[in-house]
N, C-alpha and C positions, 0 to 999 in steps of 0.2 A: 078159537083162539085168535086174538087180534094180530095184525102184522107186527106191531111193536113188541108184543109179548113173545111172538115167535122169534123175532130177531134177537131179543135178549137171551132166549133159550139157546139159540144157535151160537151166540158169542161165548157163552159160558165154557164149553169144552175148549175153545180156542184159547181163551184167557188162562184156563188151567194148564194147558199144554205149554204155553209160553212161560208161565210162572214156574212150572216144573223143570223146564229146560234151563232156566236161569239158576237152578240150584236153590230155588225159593228165596232169591235175593232181590228180584225186581219189584219195585213199587209200581203204582198205577201209571206213573209217567213213562217209565221204560217199557211197560207192557203195552201202553198206548202207542209208543214209537215203534215197537216190534210189529204190532198189528198193522201199522201204517206201511212198514217196509214190506209186509206180506200183501199189500194192496187192499186192505180192509179199512174202509173209512168209518170211523166211529169217534164219538165225542169222548174226550178224556174223562169227563165227569161220569159218563155212563160206565166206563171201564172201572172207575173208582167205586161206583155204587155196586157193580157186579162183583168186584173183588171183596167188598165188604159183605155182600150177601153170601158169597162162597166161603167166607172165613179165611181168606188168603192174606196173611200178614207176613211181610218180608222179614227175614232175619237180618240182624246187624252184623256185618262182617268186621271183625276187629283186626286192625293192622298189627303185624308183629313188630315189636321193637327190639333192637339189639341191646345187649347188655353193656357194650362198650361204645364209646363215642368216637366217631371218625374225625371229629374236629379238634381233638386234643393235639397240642403241639409238644415237642420235646422240651423238657425242663432246661432252663438256661442257667449258666453259672453267673457269678458276680461280675465277671468281665463282660457279660452280654452275649457271649458265644454259646453254642450248644455244648452240653456236657458230653465229652467223649472220653471214656475210660479205655486206656490202652494197656 
């Protein structure tokens, strides 16, 4: 086995580990950055290709939206002041 092929095989478990720890949400850019923080120098395109080979596709996290708007202002009366029922 060539040195390049061995390196690719050594990187696959690390990429799978980082991807799993992220909750399957990291794409190749974040996985590449995480490997860099671990001290592993690797090209981002190699990470992209290995993730494609492994079938690792990040899930899209949907942001929750509230049902009410926080920007609503109280209704105003004809006089211009706020409606205050006493």
